[in-house]
C-alpha positions, 0 to 999 in steps of 0.5 A: 068396153068397146067404143064405136068410132064416130063417122064424119057426117054432116048432121041434118040438125044444127046446121048453119050453112052445110053442116061441115063445122057441126059434123067436125065438132060432133066427130071430135067431141068439140062444141060446134060453135067453137069449130065455127069460130076457129074456122072463121078465125082461120079464114083471116090467115092465107090458105085454102080454107074456103076450098077445103070447106067446099070440098068437105061439103061435097065429100062428107055425106049427110047423116 
């Protein structure tokens, strides 16, 4: 049984802003809402989370 690897793409449906969190959730088999909550919680910590989100918005292709 061969499994085809899922690509990281920003889906056209189920987006909130750019689809980055939905794409990460889809790629790793997680709930897109869980990824969104984890991202929002991570924004409370110091770091470049917003810059990483913006970079992924630009780099990760649409579905």
